[in-house]
C-alpha positions, 0 to 999 in steps of 0.5 A: 500500500505504501508503495502505491501511495509513493507512485501516486504523485508521479502518476498524477504528474504524468496525467497532467503533462499529457492533458497539458500537451493535448491542450497545447496542441489544440491551442497551437492549431487554433493559433495557426488557423488564426495567423493564416487568416490574418496573413491572408487579410494582410496580403489583400491589404498589401495588394490594394496598398501597392496599387494606391502607392503606384497611382500616387507615384505616377501622379507625383511623377507627372507633377514633377514633369516626368513624361508619361512614357517614362511612367508607363507600365509594361504589360502584355495584352490579348484580344478577348475571345468569343468561341465555343465553350464546353464544361466537362464534369471529370470523374473516375469510373470503371468498366463493367459488363452488362451481362454478369451472372452469379450462378446459383442452384435451383434448389437449396444447394448441397455438397458438390460431387463433381465440377465441370468448369474451371476459371477462364473456361468459355461457358455456353448457356445451359452448360452443366457446371457442377453436380450436387449430391443427389443420393436422397432425391434419387432414392425418393424418385425410385420409390415414387416410380415403384409406387407408380408401377404398383398402382398401374398393376392394381388399376389394370386388375381393377378394370378387368374385375369391373369389365367382368362384373359389368358383363355379368350384370348385363346378363342379370347375374350379380348385384348392383352393389358389386358393380358399383363397388368395382367401378369405385375401385377403378376410379380410386386407383385412377386418381391414385395413378394421377397423384403418383405420376405428379409425384414422379414429376416432382421427383424428376424436377428435384433431381434436375435441381442438383444439376447447376447450369449456366444461364448465360454465355461468357467466361467463368471468371470466378470458381470458388468451390471444390468437390466435397464443399457446400455449394450455396450459390453466393457468388461462388461461380461468376460468369462474365459476358464481355460482348456488351460493356458499359462504364459506371461512375458516381456523380456528386449529388450537387450536379443532379439538375445538370445531368440527364440521359443522352448527355455526351460522354468522353471516356479515356482509358489510359492503360489501353491508350483509347478514347471513346465517345458515348452518351449517358444511357442510365441514371441511378434513382438513389443517392449513395450514403457513402459517396453522396452521389448517384450512379450513371452508366454509358455503353461502350463497344466490346474490345479485347483490351477492355476488362471489367473493373478497369479504371477509366476517366469519365468526362460528362459534357454538362454545359456548352455555349456556342458563342461564349466570351472566355478569358484565361482564368489566371487573369481574373482578380477579385476583391471583397466585393467583385471579380474583375480584369483590366483591359487596355483602352485609349484615353481622350488624350491618346494615352493607353490606359488600364481600365477596370472591368467588373465581371459576372462569371460562369463555369470554369474548365481547364484554363478558361472561364466563361464571362456572362457580363462585363466583356463582349469580346474583342477587348484588349485584355491585360494578360501579363503585368496586371498585378497592382494595376489601377484604374487609369494607369498609363500602360504600354506593350512596347519595351523602351 
């Protein structure tokens, strides 16, 4: 007990140190986030301040008598393009076969007695793949057939008795009760014969359930069962038909209103060096909980180089504009309120100056962004040296 009390202060000290370290780590993370936010704010202020400094410097140079040419800022320009703009949704997908069959038994399954297929074999529809133990069913079928034969013999004898009894009755010999009894016996045996025949049919059908056959043409991709094991049909044999292939991809749910059947799709298979054009043929009706997306499918032609589960890049054309105003996305700047660019225009006194254009933007794809409002096309967009420009600054594209 004394030893325990001696260790207690040390244990308490270690516990306090661990808690303190965790608190310090959390506090450190909070400080990092706060300082990053502050740095971003300061950088934004610096950009604005630099532009104001440059503007004041140019105004001061003019007051000092420095010629405008010597204060012109060197930039590069390019005409604002009006062209076809396409936005693709880039996704990762996989190839799948339209006809994939997981073979199952028509009955309850059972112990495997024989296997007639191995992985990689070409399989035809209706081909026998394996045989399940049928000893009990065979015995039942044999008994049913023996019973059927016995009833047939009894029926033939009963019909003979009835015919004789009927001949005697027509001659006035015998009683009506004997005739009715003979006829009833025949009717009863006929009914038993029908029931026995149905029982034999059931026995034959049960025997057939021990033959496991393929429902489709294809290739035995998976054979995960051996003689003596139980065959329950739970994915133990998989038959794949690659004559019809499709590509499957998951689309984020925020694109639900933009995706519909018939949209063009470009499918790139890097490993095969192929690119295939297709269209969306099927859209899933549910949102997956894990990925928060919905499945889409696009059919592709069969190819010996394409395999199920092969990775592909799926590009869905979800937006297109034939005459869109587009600019390089890297020329777009923003402040607290607007997105803008600078264009080069001639002022009233003939100088080339920078003019700020506030924009309303659309989709971005690759290095281009669509401009919905603010530019009409043909303007001289400042593509280099646009940093720290200000409204009305004198600019030039010529090196002095």
